[in-house]
CHARMM internal coordinates of N, CA and C (Angstrom, degrees):
IC EDIT
DIST 1 N 1 CA 1.4436
DIST 1 CA 1 C 1.5291
ANGL 1 N 1 CA 1 C 107.92
DIST 1 C 2 N 1.3105
ANGL 1 CA 1 C 2 N 116.29
DIHE 1 N 1 CA 1 C 2 N 130.43
DIST 2 N 2 CA 1.4622
ANGL 1 C 2 N 2 CA 119.46
DIHE 1 CA 1 C 2 N 2 CA -176.41
DIST 2 CA 2 C 1.5314
ANGL 2 N 2 CA 2 C 110.67
DIHE 1 C 2 N 2 CA 2 C -78.30
DIST 2 C 3 N 1.3055
ANGL 2 CA 2 C 3 N 114.39
DIHE 2 N 2 CA 2 C 3 N 166.83
DIST 3 N 3 CA 1.4662
ANGL 2 C 3 N 3 CA 120.73
DIHE 2 CA 2 C 3 N 3 CA -177.03
DIST 3 CA 3 C 1.5244
ANGL 3 N 3 CA 3 C 110.95
DIHE 2 C 3 N 3 CA 3 C -65.27
DIST 3 C 4 N 1.3442
ANGL 3 CA 3 C 4 N 117.72
DIHE 3 N 3 CA 3 C 4 N -39.16
DIST 4 N 4 CA 1.4639
ANGL 3 C 4 N 4 CA 121.05
DIHE 3 CA 3 C 4 N 4 CA -179.67
DIST 4 CA 4 C 1.5253
ANGL 4 N 4 CA 4 C 110.97
DIHE 3 C 4 N 4 CA 4 C -64.20
DIST 4 C 5 N 1.3321
ANGL 4 CA 4 C 5 N 117.81
DIHE 4 N 4 CA 4 C 5 N -38.63
DIST 5 N 5 CA 1.4593
ANGL 4 C 5 N 5 CA 120.88
DIHE 4 CA 4 C 5 N 5 CA 179.36
DIST 5 CA 5 C 1.5288
ANGL 5 N 5 CA 5 C 110.54
DIHE 4 C 5 N 5 CA 5 C -66.99
DIST 5 C 6 N 1.3354
ANGL 5 CA 5 C 6 N 115.98
DIHE 5 N 5 CA 5 C 6 N -37.47
DIST 6 N 6 CA 1.4667
ANGL 5 C 6 N 6 CA 119.63
DIHE 5 CA 5 C 6 N 6 CA 178.29
DIST 6 CA 6 C 1.5252
ANGL 6 N 6 CA 6 C 110.64
DIHE 5 C 6 N 6 CA 6 C -65.31
DIST 6 C 7 N 1.3378
ANGL 6 CA 6 C 7 N 115.91
DIHE 6 N 6 CA 6 C 7 N -43.07
DIST 7 N 7 CA 1.4622
ANGL 6 C 7 N 7 CA 120.15
DIHE 6 CA 6 C 7 N 7 CA 178.93
DIST 7 CA 7 C 1.5278
ANGL 7 N 7 CA 7 C 110.45
DIHE 6 C 7 N 7 CA 7 C -62.81
DIST 7 C 8 N 1.3381
ANGL 7 CA 7 C 8 N 116.49
DIHE 7 N 7 CA 7 C 8 N -43.81
DIST 8 N 8 CA 1.4609
ANGL 7 C 8 N 8 CA 120.49
DIHE 7 CA 7 C 8 N 8 CA -179.62
DIST 8 CA 8 C 1.5261
ANGL 8 N 8 CA 8 C 110.52
DIHE 7 C 8 N 8 CA 8 C -63.29
DIST 8 C 9 N 1.3199
ANGL 8 CA 8 C 9 N 117.32
DIHE 8 N 8 CA 8 C 9 N -40.77
DIST 9 N 9 CA 1.4573
ANGL 8 C 9 N 9 CA 120.57
DIHE 8 CA 8 C 9 N 9 CA 179.52
DIST 9 CA 9 C 1.5297
ANGL 9 N 9 CA 9 C 110.72
DIHE 8 C 9 N 9 CA 9 C -65.66
DIST 9 C 10 N 1.3365
ANGL 9 CA 9 C 10 N 118.42
DIHE 9 N 9 CA 9 C 10 N -40.90
DIST 10 N 10 CA 1.4592
ANGL 9 C 10 N 10 CA 122.11
DIHE 9 CA 9 C 10 N 10 CA -179.90
DIST 10 CA 10 C 1.5274
ANGL 10 N 10 CA 10 C 110.64
DIHE 9 C 10 N 10 CA 10 C -65.65
DIST 10 C 11 N 1.3277
ANGL 10 CA 10 C 11 N 116.49
DIHE 10 N 10 CA 10 C 11 N -44.58
DIST 11 N 11 CA 1.4648
ANGL 10 C 11 N 11 CA 120.69
DIHE 10 CA 10 C 11 N 11 CA 179.83
DIST 11 CA 11 C 1.5250
ANGL 11 N 11 CA 11 C 109.77
DIHE 10 C 11 N 11 CA 11 C -64.08
DIST 11 C 12 N 1.3144
ANGL 11 CA 11 C 12 N 116.64
DIHE 11 N 11 CA 11 C 12 N -42.11
DIST 12 N 12 CA 1.4533
ANGL 11 C 12 N 12 CA 121.30
DIHE 11 CA 11 C 12 N 12 CA 179.41
DIST 12 CA 12 C 1.5362
ANGL 12 N 12 CA 12 C 110.90
DIHE 11 C 12 N 12 CA 12 C -62.01
DIST 12 C 13 N 1.3187
ANGL 12 CA 12 C 13 N 116.84
DIHE 12 N 12 CA 12 C 13 N -42.18
DIST 13 N 13 CA 1.4637
ANGL 12 C 13 N 13 CA 120.83
DIHE 12 CA 12 C 13 N 13 CA 179.32
DIST 13 CA 13 C 1.5232
ANGL 13 N 13 CA 13 C 111.03
DIHE 12 C 13 N 13 CA 13 C -64.16
DIST 13 C 14 N 1.3157
ANGL 13 CA 13 C 14 N 118.03
DIHE 13 N 13 CA 13 C 14 N -42.23
DIST 14 N 14 CA 1.4650
ANGL 13 C 14 N 14 CA 121.25
DIHE 13 CA 13 C 14 N 14 CA -179.93
DIST 14 CA 14 C 1.5230
ANGL 14 N 14 CA 14 C 110.33
DIHE 13 C 14 N 14 CA 14 C -65.74
DIST 14 C 15 N 1.3250
ANGL 14 CA 14 C 15 N 117.05
DIHE 14 N 14 CA 14 C 15 N -44.05
DIST 15 N 15 CA 1.4638
ANGL 14 C 15 N 15 CA 119.98
DIHE 14 CA 14 C 15 N 15 CA 179.60
DIST 15 CA 15 C 1.5280
ANGL 15 N 15 CA 15 C 111.44
DIHE 14 C 15 N 15 CA 15 C -64.78
DIST 15 C 16 N 1.3097
ANGL 15 CA 15 C 16 N 117.36
DIHE 15 N 15 CA 15 C 16 N -38.98
DIST 16 N 16 CA 1.4622
ANGL 15 C 16 N 16 CA 120.73
DIHE 15 CA 15 C 16 N 16 CA 177.24
DIST 16 CA 16 C 1.5222
ANGL 16 N 16 CA 16 C 110.18
DIHE 15 C 16 N 16 CA 16 C -62.45
DIST 16 C 17 N 1.3126
ANGL 16 CA 16 C 17 N 116.56
DIHE 16 N 16 CA 16 C 17 N -43.88
DIST 17 N 17 CA 1.4621
ANGL 16 C 17 N 17 CA 121.11
DIHE 16 CA 16 C 17 N 17 CA 179.15
DIST 17 CA 17 C 1.5293
ANGL 17 N 17 CA 17 C 110.55
DIHE 16 C 17 N 17 CA 17 C -61.23
DIST 17 C 18 N 1.3280
ANGL 17 CA 17 C 18 N 117.02
DIHE 17 N 17 CA 17 C 18 N -46.48
DIST 18 N 18 CA 1.4613
ANGL 17 C 18 N 18 CA 120.62
DIHE 17 CA 17 C 18 N 18 CA -179.32
DIST 18 CA 18 C 1.5222
ANGL 18 N 18 CA 18 C 111.45
DIHE 17 C 18 N 18 CA 18 C -64.28
DIST 18 C 19 N 1.3257
ANGL 18 CA 18 C 19 N 117.09
DIHE 18 N 18 CA 18 C 19 N -39.63
DIST 19 N 19 CA 1.4644
ANGL 18 C 19 N 19 CA 120.32
DIHE 18 CA 18 C 19 N 19 CA 178.99
DIST 19 CA 19 C 1.5259
ANGL 19 N 19 CA 19 C 111.02
DIHE 18 C 19 N 19 CA 19 C -65.12
DIST 19 C 20 N 1.3312
ANGL 19 CA 19 C 20 N 117.43
DIHE 19 N 19 CA 19 C 20 N -41.80
DIST 20 N 20 CA 1.4616
ANGL 19 C 20 N 20 CA 120.49
DIHE 19 CA 19 C 20 N 20 CA 178.28
DIST 20 CA 20 C 1.5212
ANGL 20 N 20 CA 20 C 111.03
DIHE 19 C 20 N 20 CA 20 C -64.06
DIST 20 C 21 N 1.3196
ANGL 20 CA 20 C 21 N 116.44
DIHE 20 N 20 CA 20 C 21 N -40.69
DIST 21 N 21 CA 1.4612
ANGL 20 C 21 N 21 CA 120.90
DIHE 20 CA 20 C 21 N 21 CA 179.27
DIST 21 CA 21 C 1.5296
ANGL 21 N 21 CA 21 C 110.82
DIHE 20 C 21 N 21 CA 21 C -63.66
DIST 21 C 22 N 1.3351
ANGL 21 CA 21 C 22 N 116.88
DIHE 21 N 21 CA 21 C 22 N -43.19
DIST 22 N 22 CA 1.4599
ANGL 21 C 22 N 22 CA 121.23
DIHE 21 CA 21 C 22 N 22 CA 178.68
DIST 22 CA 22 C 1.5273
ANGL 22 N 22 CA 22 C 110.50
DIHE 21 C 22 N 22 CA 22 C -64.61
DIST 22 C 23 N 1.3089
ANGL 22 CA 22 C 23 N 117.50
DIHE 22 N 22 CA 22 C 23 N -39.65
DIST 23 N 23 CA 1.4582
ANGL 22 C 23 N 23 CA 121.48
DIHE 22 CA 22 C 23 N 23 CA 178.59
DIST 23 CA 23 C 1.5331
ANGL 23 N 23 CA 23 C 110.80
DIHE 22 C 23 N 23 CA 23 C -64.34
DIST 23 C 24 N 1.3088
ANGL 23 CA 23 C 24 N 117.40
DIHE 23 N 23 CA 23 C 24 N -40.37
DIST 24 N 24 CA 1.4686
ANGL 23 C 24 N 24 CA 121.08
DIHE 23 CA 23 C 24 N 24 CA 177.48
DIST 24 CA 24 C 1.5200
ANGL 24 N 24 CA 24 C 110.94
DIHE 23 C 24 N 24 CA 24 C -62.51
DIST 24 C 25 N 1.3264
ANGL 24 CA 24 C 25 N 117.42
DIHE 24 N 24 CA 24 C 25 N -40.47
DIST 25 N 25 CA 1.4649
ANGL 24 C 25 N 25 CA 120.97
DIHE 24 CA 24 C 25 N 25 CA 179.58
DIST 25 CA 25 C 1.5218
ANGL 25 N 25 CA 25 C 110.69
DIHE 24 C 25 N 25 CA 25 C -65.34
DIST 25 C 26 N 1.3309
ANGL 25 CA 25 C 26 N 116.58
DIHE 25 N 25 CA 25 C 26 N -38.23
DIST 26 N 26 CA 1.4608
ANGL 25 C 26 N 26 CA 119.79
DIHE 25 CA 25 C 26 N 26 CA 179.44
DIST 26 CA 26 C 1.5238
ANGL 26 N 26 CA 26 C 110.91
DIHE 25 C 26 N 26 CA 26 C -67.08
DIST 26 C 27 N 1.3218
ANGL 26 CA 26 C 27 N 117.27
DIHE 26 N 26 CA 26 C 27 N -34.81
DIST 27 N 27 CA 1.4567
ANGL 26 C 27 N 27 CA 120.76
DIHE 26 CA 26 C 27 N 27 CA -177.52
DIST 27 CA 27 C 1.5243
ANGL 27 N 27 CA 27 C 112.58
DIHE 26 C 27 N 27 CA 27 C -76.23
DIST 27 C 28 N 1.3169
ANGL 27 CA 27 C 28 N 117.65
DIHE 27 N 27 CA 27 C 28 N -39.38
DIST 28 N 28 CA 1.4635
ANGL 27 C 28 N 28 CA 120.41
DIHE 27 CA 27 C 28 N 28 CA -179.03
DIST 28 CA 28 C 1.5203
ANGL 28 N 28 CA 28 C 109.73
DIHE 27 C 28 N 28 CA 28 C -134.82
DIST 28 C 29 N 1.3435
ANGL 28 CA 28 C 29 N 116.76
DIHE 28 N 28 CA 28 C 29 N 83.35
DIST 29 N 29 CA 1.4675
ANGL 28 C 29 N 29 CA 119.02
DIHE 28 CA 28 C 29 N 29 CA 179.31
DIST 29 CA 29 C 1.5235
ANGL 29 N 29 CA 29 C 110.99
DIHE 28 C 29 N 29 CA 29 C -67.61
DIST 29 C 30 N 1.3088
ANGL 29 CA 29 C 30 N 116.11
DIHE 29 N 29 CA 29 C 30 N 143.34
DIST 30 N 30 CA 1.4625
ANGL 29 C 30 N 30 CA 122.30
DIHE 29 CA 29 C 30 N 30 CA -179.87
DIST 30 CA 30 C 1.5284
ANGL 30 N 30 CA 30 C 108.17
DIHE 29 C 30 N 30 CA 30 C -87.30
DIST 30 C 31 N 1.3359
ANGL 30 CA 30 C 31 N 117.77
DIHE 30 N 30 CA 30 C 31 N 121.10
DIST 31 N 31 CA 1.4665
ANGL 30 C 31 N 31 CA 119.17
DIHE 30 CA 30 C 31 N 31 CA 179.15
DIST 31 CA 31 C 1.5267
ANGL 31 N 31 CA 31 C 110.90
DIHE 30 C 31 N 31 CA 31 C -69.59
DIST 31 C 32 N 1.3142
ANGL 31 CA 31 C 32 N 115.23
DIHE 31 N 31 CA 31 C 32 N 146.31
DIST 32 N 32 CA 1.4633
ANGL 31 C 32 N 32 CA 118.89
DIHE 31 CA 31 C 32 N 32 CA 178.19
DIST 32 CA 32 C 1.5278
ANGL 32 N 32 CA 32 C 109.02
DIHE 31 C 32 N 32 CA 32 C -73.67
DIST 32 C 33 N 1.3274
ANGL 32 CA 32 C 33 N 117.24
DIHE 32 N 32 CA 32 C 33 N 146.35
DIST 33 N 33 CA 1.4607
ANGL 32 C 33 N 33 CA 119.92
DIHE 32 CA 32 C 33 N 33 CA -179.76
DIST 33 CA 33 C 1.5278
ANGL 33 N 33 CA 33 C 110.59
DIHE 32 C 33 N 33 CA 33 C -64.76
DIST 33 C 34 N 1.3235
ANGL 33 CA 33 C 34 N 118.21
DIHE 33 N 33 CA 33 C 34 N 148.70
DIST 34 N 34 CA 1.4661
ANGL 33 C 34 N 34 CA 120.41
DIHE 33 CA 33 C 34 N 34 CA -179.32
DIST 34 CA 34 C 1.5185
ANGL 34 N 34 CA 34 C 111.21
DIHE 33 C 34 N 34 CA 34 C -63.43
DIST 34 C 35 N 1.3243
ANGL 34 CA 34 C 35 N 115.73
DIHE 34 N 34 CA 34 C 35 N 135.71
DIST 35 N 35 CA 1.4564
ANGL 34 C 35 N 35 CA 120.31
DIHE 34 CA 34 C 35 N 35 CA 178.50
DIST 35 CA 35 C 1.5092
ANGL 35 N 35 CA 35 C 113.73
DIHE 34 C 35 N 35 CA 35 C 77.27
DIST 35 C 36 N 1.3331
ANGL 35 CA 35 C 36 N 118.15
DIHE 35 N 35 CA 35 C 36 N 19.40
DIST 36 N 36 CA 1.4609
ANGL 35 C 36 N 36 CA 120.50
DIHE 35 CA 35 C 36 N 36 CA -177.02
DIST 36 CA 36 C 1.5220
ANGL 36 N 36 CA 36 C 111.81
DIHE 35 C 36 N 36 CA 36 C -69.24
DIST 36 C 37 N 1.3318
ANGL 36 CA 36 C 37 N 117.64
DIHE 36 N 36 CA 36 C 37 N -30.38
DIST 37 N 37 CA 1.4550
ANGL 36 C 37 N 37 CA 120.50
DIHE 36 CA 36 C 37 N 37 CA -176.55
DIST 37 CA 37 C 1.5113
ANGL 37 N 37 CA 37 C 113.90
DIHE 36 C 37 N 37 CA 37 C -93.29
DIST 37 C 38 N 1.3246
ANGL 37 CA 37 C 38 N 117.58
DIHE 37 N 37 CA 37 C 38 N -3.34
DIST 38 N 38 CA 1.4606
ANGL 37 C 38 N 38 CA 121.31
DIHE 37 CA 37 C 38 N 38 CA -176.54
DIST 38 CA 38 C 1.5243
ANGL 38 N 38 CA 38 C 109.70
DIHE 37 C 38 N 38 CA 38 C -90.54
DIST 38 C 39 N 1.3281
ANGL 38 CA 38 C 39 N 115.70
DIHE 38 N 38 CA 38 C 39 N 130.38
DIST 39 N 39 CA 1.4678
ANGL 38 C 39 N 39 CA 121.16
DIHE 38 CA 38 C 39 N 39 CA 179.27
DIST 39 CA 39 C 1.5199
ANGL 39 N 39 CA 39 C 108.47
DIHE 38 C 39 N 39 CA 39 C -109.91
DIST 39 C 40 N 1.3143
ANGL 39 CA 39 C 40 N 116.62
DIHE 39 N 39 CA 39 C 40 N 126.08
DIST 40 N 40 CA 1.4563
ANGL 39 C 40 N 40 CA 121.98
DIHE 39 CA 39 C 40 N 40 CA 179.42
DIST 40 CA 40 C 1.5317
ANGL 40 N 40 CA 40 C 108.25
DIHE 39 C 40 N 40 CA 40 C -93.93
DIST 40 C 41 N 1.3281
ANGL 40 CA 40 C 41 N 115.75
DIHE 40 N 40 CA 40 C 41 N 97.07
DIST 41 N 41 CA 1.4644
ANGL 40 C 41 N 41 CA 121.19
DIHE 40 CA 40 C 41 N 41 CA -175.83
DIST 41 CA 41 C 1.5225
ANGL 41 N 41 CA 41 C 111.46
DIHE 40 C 41 N 41 CA 41 C -65.01
DIST 41 C 42 N 1.3332
ANGL 41 CA 41 C 42 N 117.07
DIHE 41 N 41 CA 41 C 42 N -39.39
DIST 42 N 42 CA 1.4563
ANGL 41 C 42 N 42 CA 120.02
DIHE 41 CA 41 C 42 N 42 CA -179.89
DIST 42 CA 42 C 1.5219
ANGL 42 N 42 CA 42 C 110.83
DIHE 41 C 42 N 42 CA 42 C -65.16
DIST 42 C 43 N 1.3238
ANGL 42 CA 42 C 43 N 117.72
DIHE 42 N 42 CA 42 C 43 N -38.63
DIST 43 N 43 CA 1.4586
ANGL 42 C 43 N 43 CA 121.20
DIHE 42 CA 42 C 43 N 43 CA 178.58
DIST 43 CA 43 C 1.5105
ANGL 43 N 43 CA 43 C 112.20
DIHE 42 C 43 N 43 CA 43 C -65.28
DIST 43 C 44 N 1.3328
ANGL 43 CA 43 C 44 N 115.72
DIHE 43 N 43 CA 43 C 44 N -41.71
DIST 44 N 44 CA 1.4737
ANGL 43 C 44 N 44 CA 120.23
DIHE 43 CA 43 C 44 N 44 CA 179.04
DIST 44 CA 44 C 1.5223
ANGL 44 N 44 CA 44 C 109.69
DIHE 43 C 44 N 44 CA 44 C -63.87
DIST 44 C 45 N 1.3320
ANGL 44 CA 44 C 45 N 116.43
DIHE 44 N 44 CA 44 C 45 N -44.83
DIST 45 N 45 CA 1.4586
ANGL 44 C 45 N 45 CA 120.74
DIHE 44 CA 44 C 45 N 45 CA 179.91
DIST 45 CA 45 C 1.5239
ANGL 45 N 45 CA 45 C 111.28
DIHE 44 C 45 N 45 CA 45 C -61.46
DIST 45 C 46 N 1.3295
ANGL 45 CA 45 C 46 N 116.08
DIHE 45 N 45 CA 45 C 46 N -42.16
DIST 46 N 46 CA 1.4639
ANGL 45 C 46 N 46 CA 120.33
DIHE 45 CA 45 C 46 N 46 CA -179.27
DIST 46 CA 46 C 1.5230
ANGL 46 N 46 CA 46 C 111.18
DIHE 45 C 46 N 46 CA 46 C -63.89
DIST 46 C 47 N 1.3338
ANGL 46 CA 46 C 47 N 116.79
DIHE 46 N 46 CA 46 C 47 N -45.94
DIST 47 N 47 CA 1.4688
ANGL 46 C 47 N 47 CA 119.76
DIHE 46 CA 46 C 47 N 47 CA 179.51
DIST 47 CA 47 C 1.5278
ANGL 47 N 47 CA 47 C 111.49
DIHE 46 C 47 N 47 CA 47 C -63.56
DIST 47 C 48 N 1.3320
ANGL 47 CA 47 C 48 N 116.27
DIHE 47 N 47 CA 47 C 48 N -38.69
DIST 48 N 48 CA 1.4543
ANGL 47 C 48 N 48 CA 119.61
DIHE 47 CA 47 C 48 N 48 CA 178.63
DIST 48 CA 48 C 1.5275
ANGL 48 N 48 CA 48 C 110.40
DIHE 47 C 48 N 48 CA 48 C -64.38
DIST 48 C 49 N 1.3253
ANGL 48 CA 48 C 49 N 116.85
DIHE 48 N 48 CA 48 C 49 N -41.36
DIST 49 N 49 CA 1.4625
ANGL 48 C 49 N 49 CA 121.09
DIHE 48 CA 48 C 49 N 49 CA 178.70
DIST 49 CA 49 C 1.5320
ANGL 49 N 49 CA 49 C 110.94
DIHE 48 C 49 N 49 CA 49 C -63.48
DIST 49 C 50 N 1.3269
ANGL 49 CA 49 C 50 N 116.77
DIHE 49 N 49 CA 49 C 50 N -42.95
DIST 50 N 50 CA 1.4637
ANGL 49 C 50 N 50 CA 120.51
DIHE 49 CA 49 C 50 N 50 CA 179.00
DIST 50 CA 50 C 1.5229
ANGL 50 N 50 CA 50 C 111.16
DIHE 49 C 50 N 50 CA 50 C -62.35
DIST 50 C 51 N 1.3249
ANGL 50 CA 50 C 51 N 116.82
DIHE 50 N 50 CA 50 C 51 N -42.09
DIST 51 N 51 CA 1.4633
ANGL 50 C 51 N 51 CA 119.89
DIHE 50 CA 50 C 51 N 51 CA 179.39
DIST 51 CA 51 C 1.5258
ANGL 51 N 51 CA 51 C 110.97
DIHE 50 C 51 N 51 CA 51 C -64.74
DIST 51 C 52 N 1.3456
ANGL 51 CA 51 C 52 N 115.84
DIHE 51 N 51 CA 51 C 52 N -38.05
DIST 52 N 52 CA 1.4566
ANGL 51 C 52 N 52 CA 119.85
DIHE 51 CA 51 C 52 N 52 CA 179.78
DIST 52 CA 52 C 1.5292
ANGL 52 N 52 CA 52 C 110.82
DIHE 51 C 52 N 52 CA 52 C -65.40
DIST 52 C 53 N 1.3259
ANGL 52 CA 52 C 53 N 116.95
DIHE 52 N 52 CA 52 C 53 N -43.12
DIST 53 N 53 CA 1.4694
ANGL 52 C 53 N 53 CA 121.06
DIHE 52 CA 52 C 53 N 53 CA 179.52
DIST 53 CA 53 C 1.5269
ANGL 53 N 53 CA 53 C 110.39
DIHE 52 C 53 N 53 CA 53 C -63.78
DIST 53 C 54 N 1.3511
ANGL 53 CA 53 C 54 N 116.83
DIHE 53 N 53 CA 53 C 54 N -43.65
DIST 54 N 54 CA 1.4645
ANGL 53 C 54 N 54 CA 119.64
DIHE 53 CA 53 C 54 N 54 CA 178.50
DIST 54 CA 54 C 1.5164
ANGL 54 N 54 CA 54 C 111.12
DIHE 53 C 54 N 54 CA 54 C -61.92
DIST 54 C 55 N 1.3124
ANGL 54 CA 54 C 55 N 116.71
DIHE 54 N 54 CA 54 C 55 N -39.96
DIST 55 N 55 CA 1.4644
ANGL 54 C 55 N 55 CA 120.13
DIHE 54 CA 54 C 55 N 55 CA 179.36
DIST 55 CA 55 C 1.5205
ANGL 55 N 55 CA 55 C 110.39
DIHE 54 C 55 N 55 CA 55 C -63.91
DIST 55 C 56 N 1.3329
ANGL 55 CA 55 C 56 N 117.42
DIHE 55 N 55 CA 55 C 56 N -43.33
DIST 56 N 56 CA 1.4615
ANGL 55 C 56 N 56 CA 120.38
DIHE 55 CA 55 C 56 N 56 CA 179.43
DIST 56 CA 56 C 1.5271
ANGL 56 N 56 CA 56 C 110.95
DIHE 55 C 56 N 56 CA 56 C -64.43
DIST 56 C 57 N 1.3412
ANGL 56 CA 56 C 57 N 117.07
DIHE 56 N 56 CA 56 C 57 N -38.93
DIST 57 N 57 CA 1.4593
ANGL 56 C 57 N 57 CA 120.07
DIHE 56 CA 56 C 57 N 57 CA 178.75
DIST 57 CA 57 C 1.5236
ANGL 57 N 57 CA 57 C 111.16
DIHE 56 C 57 N 57 CA 57 C -67.03
DIST 57 C 58 N 1.3256
ANGL 57 CA 57 C 58 N 117.18
DIHE 57 N 57 CA 57 C 58 N -38.35
DIST 58 N 58 CA 1.4621
ANGL 57 C 58 N 58 CA 120.10
DIHE 57 CA 57 C 58 N 58 CA 178.46
DIST 58 CA 58 C 1.5197
ANGL 58 N 58 CA 58 C 110.77
DIHE 57 C 58 N 58 CA 58 C -64.96
DIST 58 C 59 N 1.3200
ANGL 58 CA 58 C 59 N 117.14
DIHE 58 N 58 CA 58 C 59 N -41.56
DIST 59 N 59 CA 1.4597
ANGL 58 C 59 N 59 CA 119.77
DIHE 58 CA 58 C 59 N 59 CA 178.41
DIST 59 CA 59 C 1.5271
ANGL 59 N 59 CA 59 C 110.72
DIHE 58 C 59 N 59 CA 59 C -62.33
DIST 59 C 60 N 1.3129
ANGL 59 CA 59 C 60 N 116.15
DIHE 59 N 59 CA 59 C 60 N -41.45
DIST 60 N 60 CA 1.4603
ANGL 59 C 60 N 60 CA 119.51
DIHE 59 CA 59 C 60 N 60 CA 179.58
DIST 60 CA 60 C 1.5255
ANGL 60 N 60 CA 60 C 110.54
DIHE 59 C 60 N 60 CA 60 C -68.57
DIST 60 C 61 N 1.3237
ANGL 60 CA 60 C 61 N 117.81
DIHE 60 N 60 CA 60 C 61 N -37.44
DIST 61 N 61 CA 1.4594
ANGL 60 C 61 N 61 CA 121.32
DIHE 60 CA 60 C 61 N 61 CA -178.34
DIST 61 CA 61 C 1.5190
ANGL 61 N 61 CA 61 C 111.18
DIHE 60 C 61 N 61 CA 61 C -68.41
DIST 61 C 62 N 1.3155
ANGL 61 CA 61 C 62 N 117.36
DIHE 61 N 61 CA 61 C 62 N -37.38
DIST 62 N 62 CA 1.4566
ANGL 61 C 62 N 62 CA 120.26
DIHE 61 CA 61 C 62 N 62 CA -177.15
DIST 62 CA 62 C 1.5237
ANGL 62 N 62 CA 62 C 111.96
DIHE 61 C 62 N 62 CA 62 C -80.15
DIST 62 C 63 N 1.3245
ANGL 62 CA 62 C 63 N 116.76
DIHE 62 N 62 CA 62 C 63 N -35.67
DIST 63 N 63 CA 1.4617
ANGL 62 C 63 N 63 CA 119.19
DIHE 62 CA 62 C 63 N 63 CA -173.95
DIST 63 CA 63 C 1.5234
ANGL 63 N 63 CA 63 C 113.17
DIHE 62 C 63 N 63 CA 63 C -105.94
DIST 63 C 64 N 1.3049
ANGL 63 CA 63 C 64 N 116.50
DIHE 63 N 63 CA 63 C 64 N -15.08
DIST 64 N 64 CA 1.4527
ANGL 63 C 64 N 64 CA 119.45
DIHE 63 CA 63 C 64 N 64 CA 179.57
DIST 64 CA 64 C 1.5105
ANGL 64 N 64 CA 64 C 110.98
DIHE 63 C 64 N 64 CA 64 C 73.26
DIST 64 C 65 N 1.3294
ANGL 64 CA 64 C 65 N 115.68
DIHE 64 N 64 CA 64 C 65 N 171.69
DIST 65 N 65 CA 1.4720
ANGL 64 C 65 N 65 CA 118.67
DIHE 64 CA 64 C 65 N 65 CA -179.91
DIST 65 CA 65 C 1.5356
ANGL 65 N 65 CA 65 C 109.30
DIHE 64 C 65 N 65 CA 65 C -70.14
DIST 65 C 66 N 1.2803
ANGL 65 CA 65 C 66 N 115.67
DIHE 65 N 65 CA 65 C 66 N 138.30
DIST 66 N 66 CA 1.4676
ANGL 65 C 66 N 66 CA 120.22
DIHE 65 CA 65 C 66 N 66 CA 179.63
DIST 66 CA 66 C 1.5194
ANGL 66 N 66 CA 66 C 109.38
DIHE 65 C 66 N 66 CA 66 C -97.47
DIST 66 C 67 N 1.3077
ANGL 66 CA 66 C 67 N 115.12
DIHE 66 N 66 CA 66 C 67 N 137.01
DIST 67 N 67 CA 1.4631
ANGL 66 C 67 N 67 CA 120.61
DIHE 66 CA 66 C 67 N 67 CA 178.09
DIST 67 CA 67 C 1.5073
ANGL 67 N 67 CA 67 C 108.24
DIHE 66 C 67 N 67 CA 67 C -107.44
DIST 67 C 68 N 1.2887
ANGL 67 CA 67 C 68 N 114.41
DIHE 67 N 67 CA 67 C 68 N 136.73
DIST 68 N 68 CA 1.4752
ANGL 67 C 68 N 68 CA 119.72
DIHE 67 CA 67 C 68 N 68 CA -178.42
DIST 68 CA 68 C 1.4758
ANGL 68 N 68 CA 68 C 111.63
DIHE 67 C 68 N 68 CA 68 C -97.48
END
COOR INIT
IC SEED 1 N 1 CA 1 C
IC BUILD
């Protein structure tokens, strides 16, 4: 089998796979989860604050209080 025939067969297989996958998506679309587009700003802020406090405590725990 020549190299061109192998390339053509590989490309054909990939295109067939992609076409079948696209057809499956058209037949049974997956619904988006409820609340997927809603962003909870207060929750993000709270988690960020908690991470910041933990980071500051870890720095203090590892290095101890510094005296000037």
